[in-house]
PDBQT receptor file of N, H, CA, C and O in Angstrom, charges set to zero:
ATOM      1  N   UNK A   1     155.789 113.848  65.035  1.00  0.00    +0.000 N 
ATOM      2  CA  UNK A   1     155.373 112.541  65.523  1.00  0.00    +0.000 C 
ATOM      3  C   UNK A   1     156.031 111.453  64.677  1.00  0.00    +0.000 C 
ATOM      4  O   UNK A   1     156.014 111.519  63.448  1.00  0.00    +0.000 OA
ATOM      5  N   UNK A   2     156.605 110.461  65.336  1.00  0.00    +0.000 N 
ATOM      6  H   UNK A   2     156.618 110.407  66.334  1.00  0.00    +0.000 HD
ATOM      7  CA  UNK A   2     157.265 109.357  64.648  1.00  0.00    +0.000 C 
ATOM      8  C   UNK A   2     156.312 108.178  64.547  1.00  0.00    +0.000 C 
ATOM      9  O   UNK A   2     155.684 107.786  65.531  1.00  0.00    +0.000 OA
ATOM     10  N   UNK A   3     156.209 107.615  63.346  1.00  0.00    +0.000 N 
ATOM     11  H   UNK A   3     156.719 107.933  62.547  1.00  0.00    +0.000 HD
ATOM     12  CA  UNK A   3     155.365 106.439  63.152  1.00  0.00    +0.000 C 
ATOM     13  C   UNK A   3     156.164 105.189  63.471  1.00  0.00    +0.000 C 
ATOM     14  O   UNK A   3     157.342 105.088  63.127  1.00  0.00    +0.000 OA
ATOM     15  N   UNK A   4     155.523 104.243  64.127  1.00  0.00    +0.000 N 
ATOM     16  H   UNK A   4     154.566 104.324  64.407  1.00  0.00    +0.000 HD
ATOM     17  CA  UNK A   4     156.158 102.968  64.453  1.00  0.00    +0.000 C 
ATOM     18  C   UNK A   4     155.457 101.865  63.675  1.00  0.00    +0.000 C 
ATOM     19  O   UNK A   4     154.233 101.864  63.539  1.00  0.00    +0.000 OA
ATOM     20  N   UNK A   5     156.242 100.934  63.172  1.00  0.00    +0.000 N 
ATOM     21  H   UNK A   5     157.236 100.934  63.282  1.00  0.00    +0.000 HD
ATOM     22  CA  UNK A   5     155.700  99.836  62.383  1.00  0.00    +0.000 C 
ATOM     23  C   UNK A   5     156.154  98.501  62.952  1.00  0.00    +0.000 C 
ATOM     24  O   UNK A   5     157.264  98.374  63.470  1.00  0.00    +0.000 OA
ATOM     25  N   UNK A   6     155.300  97.531  62.849  1.00  0.00    +0.000 N 
ATOM     26  H   UNK A   6     154.399  97.633  62.428  1.00  0.00    +0.000 HD
ATOM     27  CA  UNK A   6     155.635  96.167  63.230  1.00  0.00    +0.000 C 
ATOM     28  C   UNK A   6     155.953  95.402  61.955  1.00  0.00    +0.000 C 
ATOM     29  O   UNK A   6     155.123  95.321  61.049  1.00  0.00    +0.000 OA
ATOM     30  N   UNK A   7     157.149  94.845  61.885  1.00  0.00    +0.000 N 
ATOM     31  H   UNK A   7     157.824  94.912  62.620  1.00  0.00    +0.000 HD
ATOM     32  CA  UNK A   7     157.567  94.099  60.702  1.00  0.00    +0.000 C 
ATOM     33  C   UNK A   7     157.446  92.612  61.004  1.00  0.00    +0.000 C 
ATOM     34  O   UNK A   7     158.018  92.114  61.973  1.00  0.00    +0.000 OA
ATOM     35  N   UNK A   8     156.697  91.913  60.164  1.00  0.00    +0.000 N 
ATOM     36  H   UNK A   8     156.232  92.318  59.376  1.00  0.00    +0.000 HD
ATOM     37  CA  UNK A   8     156.544  90.471  60.316  1.00  0.00    +0.000 C 
ATOM     38  C   UNK A   8     157.362  89.804  59.222  1.00  0.00    +0.000 C 
ATOM     39  O   UNK A   8     157.065  89.942  58.036  1.00  0.00    +0.000 OA
ATOM     40  N   UNK A   9     158.396  89.077  59.634  1.00  0.00    +0.000 N 
ATOM     41  H   UNK A   9     158.638  88.965  60.598  1.00  0.00    +0.000 HD
ATOM     42  CA  UNK A   9     159.268  88.402  58.676  1.00  0.00    +0.000 C 
ATOM     43  C   UNK A   9     158.761  86.991  58.411  1.00  0.00    +0.000 C 
ATOM     44  O   UNK A   9     158.241  86.316  59.300  1.00  0.00    +0.000 OA
ATOM     45  N   UNK A  10     158.930  86.565  57.160  1.00  0.00    +0.000 N 
ATOM     46  H   UNK A  10     159.353  87.112  56.438  1.00  0.00    +0.000 HD
ATOM     47  CA  UNK A  10     158.635  85.186  56.764  1.00  0.00    +0.000 C 
ATOM     48  C   UNK A  10     157.252  84.727  57.204  1.00  0.00    +0.000 C 
ATOM     49  O   UNK A  10     157.105  83.664  57.807  1.00  0.00    +0.000 OA
ATOM     50  N   UNK A  11     156.268  85.508  56.909  1.00  0.00    +0.000 N 
ATOM     51  H   UNK A  11     156.387  86.372  56.419  1.00  0.00    +0.000 HD
ATOM     52  CA  UNK A  11     154.911  85.143  57.279  1.00  0.00    +0.000 C 
ATOM     53  C   UNK A  11     154.508  83.885  56.515  1.00  0.00    +0.000 C 
ATOM     54  O   UNK A  11     154.640  83.837  55.292  1.00  0.00    +0.000 OA
ATOM     55  N   UNK A  12     154.034  82.897  57.203  1.00  0.00    +0.000 N 
ATOM     56  H   UNK A  12     153.927  82.936  58.197  1.00  0.00    +0.000 HD
ATOM     57  CA  UNK A  12     153.699  81.630  56.569  1.00  0.00    +0.000 C 
ATOM     58  C   UNK A  12     154.889  80.691  56.611  1.00  0.00    +0.000 C 
ATOM     59  O   UNK A  12     155.294  80.235  57.680  1.00  0.00    +0.000 OA
ATOM     60  N   UNK A  13     155.446  80.405  55.446  1.00  0.00    +0.000 N 
ATOM     61  H   UNK A  13     155.117  80.776  54.578  1.00  0.00    +0.000 HD
ATOM     62  CA  UNK A  13     156.578  79.484  55.372  1.00  0.00    +0.000 C 
ATOM     63  C   UNK A  13     157.857  80.166  55.826  1.00  0.00    +0.000 C 
ATOM     64  O   UNK A  13     158.056  81.357  55.584  1.00  0.00    +0.000 OA
ATOM     65  N   UNK A  14     158.713  79.413  56.479  1.00  0.00    +0.000 N 
ATOM     66  H   UNK A  14     158.552  78.446  56.676  1.00  0.00    +0.000 HD
ATOM     67  CA  UNK A  14     160.000  79.947  56.908  1.00  0.00    +0.000 C 
ATOM     68  C   UNK A  14     161.118  79.287  56.122  1.00  0.00    +0.000 C 
ATOM     69  O   UNK A  14     160.936  78.213  55.549  1.00  0.00    +0.000 OA
ATOM     70  N   UNK A  15     162.271  79.932  56.098  1.00  0.00    +0.000 N 
ATOM     71  H   UNK A  15     162.419  80.804  56.563  1.00  0.00    +0.000 HD
ATOM     72  CA  UNK A  15     163.436  79.393  55.413  1.00  0.00    +0.000 C 
ATOM     73  C   UNK A  15     164.418  78.822  56.419  1.00  0.00    +0.000 C 
ATOM     74  O   UNK A  15     165.627  78.846  56.188  1.00  0.00    +0.000 OA
ATOM     75  N   UNK A  16     163.918  78.315  57.519  1.00  0.00    +0.000 N 
ATOM     76  H   UNK A  16     162.936  78.295  57.706  1.00  0.00    +0.000 HD
ATOM     77  CA  UNK A  16     164.801  77.824  58.566  1.00  0.00    +0.000 C 
ATOM     78  C   UNK A  16     164.844  76.307  58.588  1.00  0.00    +0.000 C 
ATOM     79  O   UNK A  16     163.872  75.626  58.262  1.00  0.00    +0.000 OA
ATOM     80  N   UNK A  17     166.005  75.800  58.985  1.00  0.00    +0.000 N 
ATOM     81  H   UNK A  17     166.795  76.353  59.250  1.00  0.00    +0.000 HD
ATOM     82  CA  UNK A  17     166.202  74.371  59.213  1.00  0.00    +0.000 C 
ATOM     83  C   UNK A  17     166.410  74.184  60.702  1.00  0.00    +0.000 C 
ATOM     84  O   UNK A  17     166.851  75.103  61.392  1.00  0.00    +0.000 OA
ATOM     85  N   UNK A  18     166.100  73.019  61.193  1.00  0.00    +0.000 N 
ATOM     86  H   UNK A  18     165.741  72.272  60.633  1.00  0.00    +0.000 HD
ATOM     87  CA  UNK A  18     166.360  72.689  62.589  1.00  0.00    +0.000 C 
ATOM     88  C   UNK A  18     167.270  71.473  62.607  1.00  0.00    +0.000 C 
ATOM     89  O   UNK A  18     167.013  70.484  61.919  1.00  0.00    +0.000 OA
ATOM     90  N   UNK A  19     168.321  71.550  63.388  1.00  0.00    +0.000 N 
ATOM     91  H   UNK A  19     168.530  72.353  63.946  1.00  0.00    +0.000 HD
ATOM     92  CA  UNK A  19     169.265  70.442  63.517  1.00  0.00    +0.000 C 
ATOM     93  C   UNK A  19     168.543  69.248  64.139  1.00  0.00    +0.000 C 
ATOM     94  O   UNK A  19     167.904  69.378  65.183  1.00  0.00    +0.000 OA
ATOM     95  N   UNK A  20     168.648  68.086  63.495  1.00  0.00    +0.000 N 
ATOM     96  H   UNK A  20     169.167  67.979  62.647  1.00  0.00    +0.000 HD
ATOM     97  CA  UNK A  20     167.978  66.887  64.002  1.00  0.00    +0.000 C 
ATOM     98  C   UNK A  20     168.659  66.325  65.243  1.00  0.00    +0.000 C 
ATOM     99  O   UNK A  20     168.060  65.540  65.977  1.00  0.00    +0.000 OA
ATOM    100  N   UNK A  21     169.896  66.718  65.481  1.00  0.00    +0.000 N 
ATOM    101  H   UNK A  21     170.382  67.356  64.885  1.00  0.00    +0.000 HD
ATOM    102  CA  UNK A  21     170.639  66.206  66.633  1.00  0.00    +0.000 C 
ATOM    103  C   UNK A  21     170.428  67.071  67.877  1.00  0.00    +0.000 C 
ATOM    104  O   UNK A  21     170.112  66.542  68.942  1.00  0.00    +0.000 OA
ATOM    105  N   UNK A  22     170.600  68.405  67.759  1.00  0.00    +0.000 N 
ATOM    106  H   UNK A  22     170.857  68.835  66.893  1.00  0.00    +0.000 HD
ATOM    107  CA  UNK A  22     170.544  69.259  68.958  1.00  0.00    +0.000 C 
ATOM    108  C   UNK A  22     169.372  70.244  68.969  1.00  0.00    +0.000 C 
ATOM    109  O   UNK A  22     169.079  70.835  70.009  1.00  0.00    +0.000 OA
ATOM    110  N   UNK A  23     168.690  70.433  67.819  1.00  0.00    +0.000 N 
ATOM    111  H   UNK A  23     168.928  69.953  66.975  1.00  0.00    +0.000 HD
ATOM    112  CA  UNK A  23     167.513  71.292  67.780  1.00  0.00    +0.000 C 
ATOM    113  C   UNK A  23     167.772  72.755  67.462  1.00  0.00    +0.000 C 
ATOM    114  O   UNK A  23     166.829  73.545  67.407  1.00  0.00    +0.000 OA
ATOM    115  N   UNK A  24     169.023  73.135  67.252  1.00  0.00    +0.000 N 
ATOM    116  H   UNK A  24     169.789  72.494  67.296  1.00  0.00    +0.000 HD
ATOM    117  CA  UNK A  24     169.369  74.520  66.916  1.00  0.00    +0.000 C 
ATOM    118  C   UNK A  24     168.755  74.884  65.571  1.00  0.00    +0.000 C 
ATOM    119  O   UNK A  24     168.791  74.078  64.641  1.00  0.00    +0.000 OA
ATOM    120  N   UNK A  25     168.182  76.102  65.447  1.00  0.00    +0.000 N 
ATOM    121  H   UNK A  25     168.152  76.757  66.202  1.00  0.00    +0.000 HD
ATOM    122  CA  UNK A  25     167.578  76.550  64.194  1.00  0.00    +0.000 C 
ATOM    123  C   UNK A  25     168.563  77.364  63.376  1.00  0.00    +0.000 C 
ATOM    124  O   UNK A  25     169.331  78.159  63.917  1.00  0.00    +0.000 OA
ATOM    125  N   UNK A  26     168.534  77.156  62.058  1.00  0.00    +0.000 N 
ATOM    126  H   UNK A  26     167.910  76.509  61.618  1.00  0.00    +0.000 HD
ATOM    127  CA  UNK A  26     169.430  77.830  61.125  1.00  0.00    +0.000 C 
ATOM    128  C   UNK A  26     168.678  78.268  59.887  1.00  0.00    +0.000 C 
ATOM    129  O   UNK A  26     167.602  77.747  59.593  1.00  0.00    +0.000 OA
ATOM    130  N   UNK A  27     169.246  79.239  59.147  1.00  0.00    +0.000 N 
ATOM    131  H   UNK A  27     170.120  79.662  59.386  1.00  0.00    +0.000 HD
ATOM    132  CA  UNK A  27     168.719  79.614  57.842  1.00  0.00    +0.000 C 
ATOM    133  C   UNK A  27     168.936  78.468  56.871  1.00  0.00    +0.000 C 
ATOM    134  O   UNK A  27     169.776  77.601  57.113  1.00  0.00    +0.000 OA
ATOM    135  N   UNK A  28     168.190  78.453  55.778  1.00  0.00    +0.000 N 
ATOM    136  H   UNK A  28     167.507  79.158  55.582  1.00  0.00    +0.000 HD
ATOM    137  CA  UNK A  28     168.250  77.348  54.827  1.00  0.00    +0.000 C 
ATOM    138  C   UNK A  28     169.574  77.252  54.080  1.00  0.00    +0.000 C 
ATOM    139  O   UNK A  28     169.848  76.221  53.466  1.00  0.00    +0.000 OA
ATOM    140  N   UNK A  29     170.407  78.295  54.114  1.00  0.00    +0.000 N 
ATOM    141  H   UNK A  29     170.184  79.132  54.613  1.00  0.00    +0.000 HD
ATOM    142  CA  UNK A  29     171.670  78.257  53.377  1.00  0.00    +0.000 C 
ATOM    143  C   UNK A  29     172.824  77.678  54.191  1.00  0.00    +0.000 C 
ATOM    144  O   UNK A  29     173.947  77.622  53.690  1.00  0.00    +0.000 OA
ATOM    145  N   UNK A  30     172.587  77.246  55.425  1.00  0.00    +0.000 N 
ATOM    146  H   UNK A  30     171.674  77.290  55.832  1.00  0.00    +0.000 HD
ATOM    147  CA  UNK A  30     173.628  76.681  56.287  1.00  0.00    +0.000 C 
ATOM    148  C   UNK A  30     173.671  75.169  56.077  1.00  0.00    +0.000 C 
ATOM    149  O   UNK A  30     172.627  74.517  56.036  1.00  0.00    +0.000 OA
ATOM    150  N   UNK A  31     174.880  74.607  55.943  1.00  0.00    +0.000 N 
ATOM    151  H   UNK A  31     175.728  75.136  55.976  1.00  0.00    +0.000 HD
ATOM    152  CA  UNK A  31     175.026  73.178  55.671  1.00  0.00    +0.000 C 
ATOM    153  C   UNK A  31     175.378  72.335  56.889  1.00  0.00    +0.000 C 
ATOM    154  O   UNK A  31     175.069  71.144  56.921  1.00  0.00    +0.000 OA
ATOM    155  N   UNK A  32     176.021  72.934  57.897  1.00  0.00    +0.000 N 
ATOM    156  H   UNK A  32     176.272  73.902  57.871  1.00  0.00    +0.000 HD
ATOM    157  CA  UNK A  32     176.426  72.185  59.083  1.00  0.00    +0.000 C 
ATOM    158  C   UNK A  32     176.065  72.953  60.349  1.00  0.00    +0.000 C 
ATOM    159  O   UNK A  32     176.157  74.180  60.383  1.00  0.00    +0.000 OA
ATOM    160  N   UNK A  33     175.658  72.237  61.379  1.00  0.00    +0.000 N 
ATOM    161  H   UNK A  33     175.583  71.240  61.351  1.00  0.00    +0.000 HD
ATOM    162  CA  UNK A  33     175.329  72.833  62.670  1.00  0.00    +0.000 C 
ATOM    163  C   UNK A  33     176.610  73.283  63.355  1.00  0.00    +0.000 C 
ATOM    164  O   UNK A  33     177.563  72.512  63.460  1.00  0.00    +0.000 OA
ATOM    165  N   UNK A  34     176.638  74.525  63.819  1.00  0.00    +0.000 N 
ATOM    166  H   UNK A  34     175.864  75.152  63.734  1.00  0.00    +0.000 HD
ATOM    167  CA  UNK A  34     177.825  75.047  64.494  1.00  0.00    +0.000 C 
ATOM    168  C   UNK A  34     177.906  74.596  65.950  1.00  0.00    +0.000 C 
ATOM    169  O   UNK A  34     178.940  74.774  66.593  1.00  0.00    +0.000 OA
ATOM    170  N   UNK A  35     176.832  74.016  66.476  1.00  0.00    +0.000 N 
ATOM    171  H   UNK A  35     175.992  73.871  65.954  1.00  0.00    +0.000 HD
ATOM    172  CA  UNK A  35     176.830  73.543  67.852  1.00  0.00    +0.000 C 
ATOM    173  C   UNK A  35     177.365  72.109  67.941  1.00  0.00    +0.000 C 
ATOM    174  O   UNK A  35     178.257  71.823  68.740  1.00  0.00    +0.000 OA
ATOM    175  N   UNK A  36     176.807  71.203  67.109  1.00  0.00    +0.000 N 
ATOM    176  H   UNK A  36     176.082  71.436  66.460  1.00  0.00    +0.000 HD
ATOM    177  CA  UNK A  36     177.181  69.789  67.230  1.00  0.00    +0.000 C 
ATOM    178  C   UNK A  36     177.840  69.213  65.981  1.00  0.00    +0.000 C 
ATOM    179  O   UNK A  36     178.319  68.080  66.010  1.00  0.00    +0.000 OA
ATOM    180  N   UNK A  37     177.875  69.974  64.878  1.00  0.00    +0.000 N 
ATOM    181  H   UNK A  37     177.485  70.895  64.854  1.00  0.00    +0.000 HD
ATOM    182  CA  UNK A  37     178.531  69.508  63.659  1.00  0.00    +0.000 C 
ATOM    183  C   UNK A  37     177.672  68.651  62.748  1.00  0.00    +0.000 C 
ATOM    184  O   UNK A  37     178.166  68.152  61.738  1.00  0.00    +0.000 OA
ATOM    185  N   UNK A  38     176.405  68.468  63.074  1.00  0.00    +0.000 N 
ATOM    186  H   UNK A  38     176.003  68.873  63.895  1.00  0.00    +0.000 HD
ATOM    187  CA  UNK A  38     175.497  67.657  62.258  1.00  0.00    +0.000 C 
ATOM    188  C   UNK A  38     175.385  68.226  60.848  1.00  0.00    +0.000 C 
ATOM    189  O   UNK A  38     175.318  69.442  60.666  1.00  0.00    +0.000 OA
ATOM    190  N   UNK A  39     175.366  67.338  59.846  1.00  0.00    +0.000 N 
ATOM    191  H   UNK A  39     175.421  66.351  59.994  1.00  0.00    +0.000 HD
ATOM    192  CA  UNK A  39     175.184  67.731  58.455  1.00  0.00    +0.000 C 
ATOM    193  C   UNK A  39     173.721  68.115  58.256  1.00  0.00    +0.000 C 
ATOM    194  O   UNK A  39     172.839  67.281  58.461  1.00  0.00    +0.000 OA
ATOM    195  N   UNK A  40     173.442  69.366  57.859  1.00  0.00    +0.000 N 
ATOM    196  H   UNK A  40     174.158  70.043  57.693  1.00  0.00    +0.000 HD
ATOM    197  CA  UNK A  40     172.071  69.853  57.689  1.00  0.00    +0.000 C 
ATOM    198  C   UNK A  40     171.577  69.728  56.257  1.00  0.00    +0.000 C 
ATOM    199  O   UNK A  40     170.409  70.003  55.986  1.00  0.00    +0.000 OA
ATOM    200  N   UNK A  41     172.443  69.317  55.332  1.00  0.00    +0.000 N 
ATOM    201  H   UNK A  41     173.392  69.093  55.552  1.00  0.00    +0.000 HD
ATOM    202  CA  UNK A  41     172.029  69.139  53.940  1.00  0.00    +0.000 C 
ATOM    203  C   UNK A  41     171.113  67.930  53.847  1.00  0.00    +0.000 C 
ATOM    204  O   UNK A  41     171.397  66.882  54.428  1.00  0.00    +0.000 OA
ATOM    205  N   UNK A  42     170.020  68.075  53.120  1.00  0.00    +0.000 N 
ATOM    206  H   UNK A  42     169.789  68.926  52.649  1.00  0.00    +0.000 HD
ATOM    207  CA  UNK A  42     169.038  66.999  52.945  1.00  0.00    +0.000 C 
ATOM    208  C   UNK A  42     168.635  66.396  54.283  1.00  0.00    +0.000 C 
ATOM    209  O   UNK A  42     168.624  65.176  54.448  1.00  0.00    +0.000 OA
ATOM    210  N   UNK A  43     168.303  67.261  55.236  1.00  0.00    +0.000 N 
ATOM    211  H   UNK A  43     168.312  68.252  55.102  1.00  0.00    +0.000 HD
ATOM    212  CA  UNK A  43     167.982  66.809  56.589  1.00  0.00    +0.000 C 
ATOM    213  C   UNK A  43     166.745  65.921  56.634  1.00  0.00    +0.000 C 
ATOM    214  O   UNK A  43     166.623  65.096  57.540  1.00  0.00    +0.000 OA
ATOM    215  N   UNK A  44     165.814  66.066  55.673  1.00  0.00    +0.000 N 
ATOM    216  H   UNK A  44     165.912  66.736  54.937  1.00  0.00    +0.000 HD
ATOM    217  CA  UNK A  44     164.619  65.228  55.674  1.00  0.00    +0.000 C 
ATOM    218  C   UNK A  44     164.966  63.797  55.285  1.00  0.00    +0.000 C 
ATOM    219  O   UNK A  44     164.369  62.856  55.807  1.00  0.00    +0.000 OA
ATOM    220  N   UNK A  45     165.923  63.618  54.377  1.00  0.00    +0.000 N 
ATOM    221  H   UNK A  45     166.409  64.383  53.954  1.00  0.00    +0.000 HD
ATOM    222  CA  UNK A  45     166.337  62.280  53.973  1.00  0.00    +0.000 C 
ATOM    223  C   UNK A  45     167.131  61.593  55.073  1.00  0.00    +0.000 C 
ATOM    224  O   UNK A  45     166.896  60.421  55.366  1.00  0.00    +0.000 OA
ATOM    225  N   UNK A  46     168.068  62.310  55.686  1.00  0.00    +0.000 N 
ATOM    226  H   UNK A  46     168.259  63.262  55.448  1.00  0.00    +0.000 HD
ATOM    227  CA  UNK A  46     168.918  61.701  56.703  1.00  0.00    +0.000 C 
ATOM    228  C   UNK A  46     168.131  61.335  57.956  1.00  0.00    +0.000 C 
ATOM    229  O   UNK A  46     168.443  60.330  58.595  1.00  0.00    +0.000 OA
ATOM    230  N   UNK A  47     167.122  62.119  58.326  1.00  0.00    +0.000 N 
ATOM    231  H   UNK A  47     166.869  62.935  57.806  1.00  0.00    +0.000 HD
ATOM    232  CA  UNK A  47     166.344  61.804  59.517  1.00  0.00    +0.000 C 
ATOM    233  C   UNK A  47     165.397  60.633  59.261  1.00  0.00    +0.000 C 
ATOM    234  O   UNK A  47     165.069  59.898  60.192  1.00  0.00    +0.000 OA
ATOM    235  N   UNK A  48     164.951  60.445  58.009  1.00  0.00    +0.000 N 
ATOM    236  H   UNK A  48     165.219  61.042  57.253  1.00  0.00    +0.000 HD
ATOM    237  CA  UNK A  48     164.068  59.338  57.669  1.00  0.00    +0.000 C 
ATOM    238  C   UNK A  48     164.826  58.013  57.654  1.00  0.00    +0.000 C 
ATOM    239  O   UNK A  48     164.247  56.964  57.938  1.00  0.00    +0.000 OA
ATOM    240  N   UNK A  49     166.117  58.054  57.325  1.00  0.00    +0.000 N 
ATOM    241  H   UNK A  49     166.588  58.906  57.095  1.00  0.00    +0.000 HD
ATOM    242  CA  UNK A  49     166.920  56.845  57.261  1.00  0.00    +0.000 C 
ATOM    243  C   UNK A  49     167.263  56.309  58.638  1.00  0.00    +0.000 C 
ATOM    244  O   UNK A  49     167.512  55.112  58.784  1.00  0.00    +0.000 OA
ATOM    245  N   UNK A  50     167.280  57.166  59.652  1.00  0.00    +0.000 N 
ATOM    246  H   UNK A  50     167.078  58.138  59.533  1.00  0.00    +0.000 HD
ATOM    247  CA  UNK A  50     167.681  56.756  61.004  1.00  0.00    +0.000 C 
ATOM    248  C   UNK A  50     166.588  56.035  61.687  1.00  0.00    +0.000 C 
ATOM    249  O   UNK A  50     166.748  55.615  62.833  1.00  0.00    +0.000 OA
TER     250      UNK A  50
């Protein structure tokens, strides 16, 4: 008999960023959106300035 397990990743806080321009989600280590080219570094500061 084979046991099956459900793996829950990143329970609670996630390490994902969301592009403020197009909404695409990325891991926290990505600096630019591959869809629209938006700079994802310090996204909280740049979105507050707009």
